[in-house]
Rosetta silent file (secondary structure, phi, psi, omega in degrees, C-alpha in Angstrom):
SEQUENCE: XXXXXXXXXXXXXXXXXXXXXXXXXXXXXXXXXXXXXXXXXXXXXXXXXXXXXXXXXXXXXXXXXXXXXXXXXXXXXXXXXXXXXXXXXXXXXXXXXXXXXXXXXXXXXXXXXXXXXXXXXXXXXXXXXXXXXXXXXXXXXXXXXXXXXXXXXXXXXXXXXXXXXXXXXXXXXXXXXXXXXXXXXXXXXXX
SCORE:     score description
SCORE:     0.000 S_00000001
   1 L     0.000  -47.956 -175.824  126.527    4.056  132.670 S_00000001
   2 L   -68.728  -30.502 -178.256  122.979    5.115  131.827 S_00000001
   3 L   -85.041   -6.000  178.343  121.732    4.845  135.396 S_00000001
   4 L    53.784   45.599  175.634  124.663    6.943  136.678 S_00000001
   5 E  -155.374  157.178  176.529  125.367    4.626  139.586 S_00000001
   6 E  -119.739  131.725  177.979  127.656    1.784  140.604 S_00000001
   7 E  -107.511  123.734  176.542  126.348   -1.142  142.623 S_00000001
   8 E  -107.059  120.338 -179.069  128.795   -2.997  144.852 S_00000001
   9 E  -115.573  130.608  174.336  127.466   -6.357  146.021 S_00000001
  10 L  -123.519 -178.702 -174.385  129.049   -8.498  148.717 S_00000001
  11 L   -54.756  -42.547 -174.021  127.800  -11.588  150.525 S_00000001
  12 L  -112.975   -4.811 -174.951  125.561   -9.753  152.986 S_00000001
  13 L  -149.340  152.807  174.883  125.086   -6.303  151.529 S_00000001
  14 E  -132.937  128.144 -175.499  124.570   -4.395  148.309 S_00000001
  15 E  -126.464  135.805  174.961  125.343   -0.681  148.115 S_00000001
  16 E  -101.155  133.553  175.995  124.605    1.844  145.344 S_00000001
  17 E  -120.106  140.671  176.663  126.972    4.759  144.814 S_00000001
  18 E   -66.515  141.774 -178.417  126.294    7.741  142.560 S_00000001
  19 L  -146.905   50.458  176.167  128.545    7.692  139.503 S_00000001
  20 L   -73.905  131.955  179.782  127.539   10.526  137.193 S_00000001
  21 L  -155.594  166.300  174.818  130.342   11.331  134.786 S_00000001
  22 L  -117.200  120.368  179.610  131.076   12.585  131.313 S_00000001
  23 L   -90.827  125.570  174.051  133.106   10.241  129.129 S_00000001
  24 L  -124.372  122.316 -177.377  135.419   11.841  126.615 S_00000001
  25 L  -126.409  158.574 -179.311  137.459    9.441  124.517 S_00000001
  26 L  -142.453  149.327  177.173  139.904    9.798  121.691 S_00000001
  27 L  -156.561  158.594  171.525  141.422    7.452  119.144 S_00000001
  28 L   -76.001  154.642 -179.407  143.354    7.439  115.908 S_00000001
  29 L   -75.002  -15.847 -178.644  141.267    6.705  112.807 S_00000001
  30 L  -163.188  173.259 -179.912  143.551    3.772  111.871 S_00000001
  31 L   -58.140  -39.060 -179.456  146.821    2.149  113.026 S_00000001
  32 L   -82.251  -18.765  177.083  149.030    4.635  111.125 S_00000001
  33 L    89.835    3.956 -174.552  146.838    7.605  112.113 S_00000001
  34 L  -114.229   11.833  177.135  146.385    9.084  108.634 S_00000001
  35 L   -62.944  131.417 -178.024  143.020    7.736  107.436 S_00000001
  36 L    65.691   17.274  177.856  141.041   10.700  105.991 S_00000001
  37 L   -73.208  137.395 -176.913  144.042   13.005  106.508 S_00000001
  38 L   -70.123  -24.339 -174.620  143.901   15.965  104.081 S_00000001
  39 L  -118.319  -25.554 -175.262  147.641   15.928  103.254 S_00000001
  40 L  -112.507  145.202 -179.122  149.108   12.530  104.135 S_00000001
  41 L   -87.350  137.414  174.736  148.236    9.146  102.700 S_00000001
  42 L   -74.060  135.806 -179.662  147.107    6.308  104.930 S_00000001
  43 L  -103.725    5.883 -178.129  149.325    3.221  104.517 S_00000001
  44 L   -83.401  143.666  173.902  146.889    0.814  106.179 S_00000001
  45 L   -76.215  151.145 -179.993  145.082   -1.879  104.232 S_00000001
  46 H   -53.007  -37.839  178.380  141.262   -1.712  104.408 S_00000001
  47 H   -63.900  -37.043  178.028  141.242   -4.938  106.441 S_00000001
  48 H   -63.260  -44.116 -178.501  143.636   -3.419  108.976 S_00000001
  49 H   -63.857  -45.579  179.809  141.398   -0.381  109.447 S_00000001
  50 H   -61.376  -44.439  178.357  138.293   -2.538  109.863 S_00000001
  51 H   -61.589  -42.611  179.833  140.107   -4.784  112.380 S_00000001
  52 H   -60.536  -47.516 -178.862  141.355   -1.696  114.245 S_00000001
  53 H   -70.656  -29.002  179.157  137.855   -0.188  114.487 S_00000001
  54 L   -69.816   -9.825  175.901  136.295   -3.522  115.480 S_00000001
  55 L   -70.398  -19.382  179.036  138.324   -3.359  118.708 S_00000001
  56 L   -81.678  126.459  179.455  135.802   -0.783  119.917 S_00000001
  57 L   -64.114  126.176  177.995  132.893   -2.464  121.633 S_00000001
  58 H   -56.311  -47.924  178.860  129.659   -1.825  119.712 S_00000001
  59 H   -61.784  -34.756  176.890  127.567   -1.523  122.894 S_00000001
  60 H   -68.766  -46.898  179.558  130.063    0.980  124.348 S_00000001
  61 H   -58.652  -36.583  179.150  130.146    2.984  121.118 S_00000001
  62 H   -62.355  -26.648 -177.198  126.343    2.957  121.118 S_00000001
  63 L   -90.545   -1.547  178.240  126.366    4.751  124.485 S_00000001
  64 L   -94.948  121.971 -173.261  128.554    7.630  123.297 S_00000001
  65 L   -68.395  -43.768 -173.611  126.375   10.549  122.183 S_00000001
  66 L  -120.133  125.806  173.123  128.782   12.399  119.900 S_00000001
  67 E  -113.114  116.002 -176.207  131.289   10.897  117.473 S_00000001
  68 L  -124.174  119.967  175.376  133.375   13.671  115.973 S_00000001
  69 L   -85.457  126.021 -178.611  136.079   13.145  113.379 S_00000001
  70 L  -115.478  117.353  177.201  138.763   15.795  113.765 S_00000001
  71 L  -102.125  154.297 -179.494  141.165   16.330  110.894 S_00000001
  72 L   -60.193  147.658  178.352  144.296   18.495  111.147 S_00000001
  73 L  -104.242  133.068 -178.310  143.926   22.179  110.407 S_00000001
  74 L   -69.372  157.406  177.876  146.499   23.770  108.106 S_00000001
  75 H   -59.780  -40.398 -178.916  148.721   26.609  109.269 S_00000001
  76 H   -60.979  -42.068 -179.919  147.161   28.895  106.648 S_00000001
  77 H   -69.790  -38.005  178.201  143.688   28.274  107.994 S_00000001
  78 H   -63.161  -35.910 -175.208  144.813   28.760  111.600 S_00000001
  79 H   -95.917   -0.347 -179.506  146.397   32.113  110.802 S_00000001
  80 L   -81.987  105.639 -178.354  143.671   33.407  108.470 S_00000001
  81 L   -80.841   -5.105 -177.746  141.927   36.137  110.451 S_00000001
  82 L   -84.797  -14.339  179.743  139.417   36.769  107.667 S_00000001
  83 L   -69.141  136.777  179.497  137.434   33.589  108.311 S_00000001
  84 L   -68.146  139.348  176.933  134.189   34.281  110.152 S_00000001
  85 L  -144.541  155.861  179.816  134.138   33.005  113.714 S_00000001
  86 L   -94.138  134.739 -179.505  131.815   33.232  116.667 S_00000001
  87 L   -67.521  144.657  179.203  133.121   34.993  119.766 S_00000001
  88 H   -56.868  -38.003  179.735  133.584   32.844  122.878 S_00000001
  89 H   -63.661  -38.052  178.056  131.331   35.177  124.858 S_00000001
  90 H   -67.034  -40.775  178.239  128.523   34.652  122.331 S_00000001
  91 H   -64.305  -44.704  179.570  128.947   30.878  122.506 S_00000001
  92 H   -60.725  -39.850  179.071  128.941   30.974  126.317 S_00000001
  93 H   -66.134  -40.024  178.428  125.734   33.041  126.305 S_00000001
  94 H   -64.016  -42.294  178.572  124.077   30.579  123.893 S_00000001
  95 H   -65.234  -41.472  179.041  125.074   27.635  126.093 S_00000001
  96 H   -62.078  -41.605  177.977  123.783   29.430  129.208 S_00000001
  97 H   -64.603  -40.496  178.702  120.408   30.051  127.501 S_00000001
  98 H   -63.966  -41.213  178.892  120.216   26.396  126.441 S_00000001
  99 H   -64.577  -38.021  177.165  120.970   25.281  130.013 S_00000001
 100 H   -63.554  -41.263  177.694  118.224   27.598  131.310 S_00000001
 101 H   -60.625  -43.016 -178.920  115.762   26.051  128.829 S_00000001
 102 H   -69.550  -38.168  177.403  116.713   22.580  130.047 S_00000001
 103 H   -60.398  -44.005  178.244  116.508   23.599  133.688 S_00000001
 104 H   -66.746  -40.059 -179.247  112.951   24.853  133.102 S_00000001
 105 H   -61.439  -37.372 -173.796  112.061   21.721  131.078 S_00000001
 106 L  -106.220   16.098 -176.417  113.129   19.365  133.865 S_00000001
 107 L   -58.844  -28.246 -179.080  112.075   21.396  136.908 S_00000001
 108 L   -96.725    5.190 -178.502  109.472   18.780  137.869 S_00000001
 109 L  -111.402  117.639 -178.245  111.765   15.778  137.291 S_00000001
 110 L   -68.477  134.527  176.641  113.941   14.673  140.174 S_00000001
 111 L    64.503   18.322  172.948  117.635   14.109  139.339 S_00000001
 112 L  -122.461  121.045 -175.070  117.245   15.167  135.693 S_00000001
 113 L  -121.701  -21.994 -179.371  118.874   18.477  134.857 S_00000001
 114 L  -147.822  167.768 -170.479  119.789   18.299  131.179 S_00000001
 115 H   -56.030  -39.252 -176.955  118.837   16.473  127.983 S_00000001
 116 H   -62.097  -21.687 -178.145  121.496   13.752  128.159 S_00000001
 117 H   -87.554   -4.192 -177.306  119.961   12.487  131.413 S_00000001
 118 L   -63.610  129.901  170.729  116.493   11.881  129.947 S_00000001
 119 L   -75.725  165.812 -175.798  115.234    8.313  130.233 S_00000001
 120 H   -54.241  -39.382 -178.227  113.530    6.812  127.161 S_00000001
 121 H   -61.879  -37.900  178.051  110.031    7.594  128.413 S_00000001
 122 H   -75.092  -32.584  177.318  110.881   11.316  128.613 S_00000001
 123 H   -58.348  -47.092 -179.174  112.647   11.257  125.249 S_00000001
 124 H   -62.219  -33.901 -177.557  109.409   10.088  123.622 S_00000001
 125 H   -80.934  -41.662 -171.079  107.462   12.806  125.435 S_00000001
 126 H   -99.849   -9.324 -177.874  109.835   15.782  125.098 S_00000001
 127 L  -115.641   55.514  178.808  111.537   15.127  121.762 S_00000001
 128 L   -71.926  137.807  177.736  108.593   15.245  119.385 S_00000001
 129 L  -129.198  152.472 -177.926  109.509   15.566  115.710 S_00000001
 130 L   -76.866  179.344 -175.799  107.413   16.350  112.652 S_00000001
 131 H   -60.975  -42.377  178.887  106.725   14.002  109.733 S_00000001
 132 H   -62.907  -39.564  176.898  109.743   15.171  107.715 S_00000001
 133 H   -63.934  -41.919  177.839  111.933   14.607  110.778 S_00000001
 134 H   -60.333  -42.034  179.846  110.499   11.143  111.275 S_00000001
 135 H   -65.508  -41.502  178.792  111.328   10.261  107.667 S_00000001
 136 H   -61.847  -47.270 -179.260  114.903   11.568  108.015 S_00000001
 137 H   -66.262  -38.566  178.575  115.508    9.574  111.197 S_00000001
 138 H   -60.939  -45.444  178.887  113.900    6.472  109.676 S_00000001
 139 H   -61.004  -43.989 -179.923  116.235    6.665  106.653 S_00000001
 140 H   -63.828  -42.817 -179.761  119.262    7.117  108.928 S_00000001
 141 H   -60.584  -43.121 -178.185  118.202    4.219  111.156 S_00000001
 142 H   -72.080  -46.032 -176.610  117.832    1.916  108.160 S_00000001
 143 H   -67.624  -42.089 -177.274  120.938    3.040  106.273 S_00000001
 144 H   -91.523   -4.642 -177.739  123.240    3.082  109.308 S_00000001
 145 L    52.144   55.473 -177.225  121.519    0.109  110.984 S_00000001
 146 L   -82.931  155.207  179.527  121.232    2.021  114.240 S_00000001
 147 L   -88.238  171.663  175.783  119.944    0.588  117.484 S_00000001
 148 H   -62.729  -35.694  177.888  117.063    1.834  119.623 S_00000001
 149 H   -62.744  -43.604  179.042  119.675    3.266  121.984 S_00000001
 150 H   -64.034  -35.767  177.223  121.223    5.256  119.097 S_00000001
 151 H   -59.102  -47.981  177.867  117.724    6.501  118.179 S_00000001
 152 H   -60.973  -42.281 -179.979  117.296    7.929  121.683 S_00000001
 153 H   -61.357  -42.606  178.864  120.769    9.470  121.533 S_00000001
 154 H   -60.196  -45.291 -179.480  119.960   11.160  118.214 S_00000001
 155 H   -65.484  -39.101  178.418  116.782   12.666  119.664 S_00000001
 156 H   -64.741  -44.143  179.634  118.581   13.901  122.798 S_00000001
 157 H   -66.561  -39.778  177.233  121.353   15.511  120.748 S_00000001
 158 H   -63.036  -39.883  177.402  118.781   17.036  118.372 S_00000001
 159 H   -62.118  -39.809  178.463  116.888   18.440  121.376 S_00000001
 160 H   -68.583  -41.098  177.229  120.144   20.001  122.604 S_00000001
 161 H   -60.991  -40.965  177.398  120.916   21.424  119.146 S_00000001
 162 H   -63.003  -42.325  178.031  117.428   22.958  119.105 S_00000001
 163 H   -61.190  -43.411  179.170  118.036   24.429  122.571 S_00000001
 164 H   -64.736  -28.836  176.841  121.346   25.930  121.417 S_00000001
 165 L   -86.565    0.003  178.956  119.486   27.433  118.462 S_00000001
 166 L    75.175   19.542 -176.405  116.839   28.853  120.797 S_00000001
 167 L   -97.868  135.654  176.656  114.097   26.714  119.255 S_00000001
 168 L   -73.100  -27.848 -179.198  111.203   25.266  121.247 S_00000001
 169 L  -114.270  157.711  177.638  110.785   22.461  118.704 S_00000001
 170 L   -80.447  121.817 -178.635  113.273   20.086  117.112 S_00000001
 171 L   -93.804  165.378  179.628  113.908   21.217  113.537 S_00000001
 172 H   -59.859  -38.171  179.414  115.053   19.107  110.592 S_00000001
 173 H   -67.661  -29.265  175.920  118.504   20.734  110.746 S_00000001
 174 H   -67.944  -41.296  177.816  118.797   19.740  114.421 S_00000001
 175 H   -65.948  -43.483  179.805  118.086   16.119  113.496 S_00000001
 176 H   -61.036  -41.181  178.225  120.545   16.221  110.589 S_00000001
 177 H   -63.857  -43.986 -179.837  123.239   17.573  112.906 S_00000001
 178 H   -63.786  -40.414  178.364  122.548   14.866  115.501 S_00000001
 179 H   -65.942  -39.244  178.687  122.690   12.138  112.848 S_00000001
 180 H   -59.279  -32.013 -179.726  125.951   13.598  111.546 S_00000001
 181 L   -76.822    5.280  174.772  127.434   13.113  115.037 S_00000001
 182 E  -102.124   37.784 -172.306  126.977    9.330  114.678 S_00000001
 183 H   -57.842  -35.405 -178.796  129.959    9.101  112.279 S_00000001
 184 H   -75.033  -10.323  174.280  131.402    5.896  113.729 S_00000001
 185 H   -81.011  -15.799 -175.600  128.072    4.184  113.089 S_00000001
 186 L   -73.717  125.120  179.179  128.520    4.792  109.369 S_00000001
 187 H   -58.880  -36.826 -174.604  129.449    1.642  107.484 S_00000001
 188 H   -82.368   -2.462 -174.531  131.374    3.649  104.903 S_00000001
 189 H   -58.943  -44.104 -177.059  133.485    5.529  107.479 S_00000001
 190 H  -116.137   47.804  175.544  136.428    3.114  107.273 S_00000001
 191 L    85.320    0.000    0.000  136.119    1.731  103.783 S_00000001
């Protein structure tokens, strides 16, 4: 997955094929589907939820950059036009600026076009964080018992959050946002 290629080996030959892709996955939070639901009660026992979540391979989960819990939105909230929202055109412009920043950042690196493609050596070079950031990530690593792979993922996501915010450096809020996106790594997520 990380090398973005598939190797097919036969008796006399081995061939590499490009296999860049974006994985998007979805799952229920528990067998009944109502864990953390704002209006309905989950009927699953804590052991059931833990067993259900343990079906997900840890190494696979470790390779997914963003874990986002999505809870249902009420009809009232959907129809409330008074809530502040960002226009799609503004979001698209912000994403385009972030992509331009990444394009400039990786102009001298062959086959690397955006932050998610950075190998570990580039992460260490391009995702520098200040002392407060280091302390925040250290606490998260210890509390959530994250792997080195998850550490790299956090820095890549934080770098992208900084790019979306138009910042040349990774800020503490970018790191906090990236750590927040590791929700399935949290021990307390499912009881």
